[in-house]
N, C-alpha and C positions, 0 to 999 in steps of 0.2 A: 255940901259937896267938898268944901275946903277942909272940913273936919275929917271926912272920909279919906282924903288924900294925905293929910298929916298922919292919921292913924296907920295907913298902909306904909308910909315912909318910916315911921318910928318902929313899926312891927317887923319890917324887913331886916334881915341880917345877912351879912356876907357869908357865903358858903364856899369854902375852898375844897376842891376835890383832890388836890395834889397829884394830878395826872401829869406824868413826865413823858414828853414825846421823844421816842428813841429813833435813831436813824436806821431804817431797814435797808434802803438802797441809797448809798452815798452819791453825791454829786459827781458827775463825770463818767459813770458806768453806762455801758450799752446793755440793753436787754433785747435778746433775740429769741425767737421761737417759731414754731411751725406746727401745723396740724394737717395730716394727710389721712383721708379715709376712703375706703372702697367697700361698698355693700352690694349684695345681689339679692334679688327676691324671685321666688318661684311659687306660684299658686296653681294647684291642680284641682279642678272641680270644687272650687271654693264657693260657699254659700253664706249669705248674710242678708237678712230681711227680704228685700225684693230682688236681690241679685242671686241668680242661680248659675251654677256651672262656669264660674270664672276660671279661665286658663290664661295665665299671664306670667311673663318673666322679664327681667331687665336688670339694670345696674345703675349705681350712682357713684361717681368719683368726685372727690373734693380735695382741694389743696389751698392752704392759706398761710403764707409766711408773714412774719411780723417783726418789726424792729423799732425800738424806742431808745431815746437818749435821756439820761437824768440830768436836767439842767439845774436842778436844785435838790437838796436832800429830800428824798421821798416823793419827788415830782418828776415825771417823765413825759416826754412828748415824742410822737413817732407816727408810724403808719402801718397799714396792712393791706395786702391785696388778696382777693379771694376768687377762686374759679371753681365752678361746679358743672358737671356734665351728667345728664340723665338720659337713659334709653329705656323705654317701656314698650313691650310687645304684648298685645292682647290678642290671643288666638281664638277666643270665643267667650261670649257671655250672653246670658239671657236676663233681661230685666222684666220681671213678671209682676205688674201692678195688680191685676186681677185677670179673670179668665178672658176678657175681651181686649185687654190692653197688655200686650206682650211684645217686646222688642228684642231682636237679636243683633248683636254686633260681632263682626268677625274680621280678622286680619287688620287690626288697627295698630299703628306704630306712632310713637311720639319720641322725638329727639330734641332735647333742649340743652342749652348751656347758658350760664349766667356768670357775670364778672362784676366785681365791685372793688373800689378803692376806698380806704377808710383813714381818716385822720384821728389820732388818739391822744387824749390828755389823761394821764394816769396818776392817781394819788395813792401812795402806800401808807399803811398804818401797821406798825409792828405789834405783835401780841405779847405784851409784857416785856421781859428782857430777852425774848427769843430772837435770834438772828436767822432762824430757819423758817419760821411760820409767820405769815402776815396776811393782812387783808388789803385789798385794793379796790378802787372804784374807777372804772373807765368812763370818760365822757367821749362819745364817738360821733363823728360826722361822716356819713357814708354816702357815696354816690356810685351808681352802677347801672347795669342794664343786662339784657339777655335776649336770646332769640330761641324760637322753637318752631318745629315743623311737625305737622300731623299728616300721616299718609295712610291710606287704606288700599287694600288689594294685595294679591299674591304675586303677580307678574309671571306666573307659570303658564296659565292659559292665555293664548294670544287674543282671545275675545274678551278676557277679563283683565284688562291692563291696570297698572298702578294708577291710582287717582290721588292726586294731592289735594286734600281737603282745604288746607290752609297753607299756602306756600311759605309764608314766614310771618311770625308774630313777634314783634320787637317790644321790649319794655325798657323803661328808664325809671330809676327811683332815686330819691334823696331821703335819707333817714337821719334822725338825731336821737341818740339813746344814752342811757346811763345804765351801767352794769356792775353791781358789786360782786366780787369774787374773793376766793381765798387762794393762797399760793404758797408753795414750798420752794425755797431757793437754797442753793448751795453758796453760802457766804463764808469767808474765812473769819472764824470767830477769834477775837482778841481777848 
């Protein structure tokens, strides 16, 4: 055992890679950003496997501003808040498992919104001598929640009133994640 250890120590050589760390985001800079998205969906007579004649429409709106401060070269700390709202209206669908098992759903509505707050620790790595392109990795701690309502009925016929299937469904979450990404920045090159 001692001979093997001595052989490995003698055989090991020091290897220098000559990697030079460049400053991509200098200490004292603020990093701000935001993401806003809106999407709509509309399905008419959609069919897939056991689903026949799906008629649905709705939208999703999301917004998420973010701010970080670089407390050390290439290291930033900050936070982000996120909000999302989704409305889905299903005007008709048939679930056809076989000839004896067929279900119809009509006039089903779901409205939900979620909100989260996130603490971010970000580490930047420049790509070579570039001051424009770099990689970063986020370490994120996220807490949030949301609510949703599911309603069925049309409200048009007085005998067929709106029925609230689930008055309110609340959620709460805590997440921890790591996300590597690439970024383009406008830096003053010297």
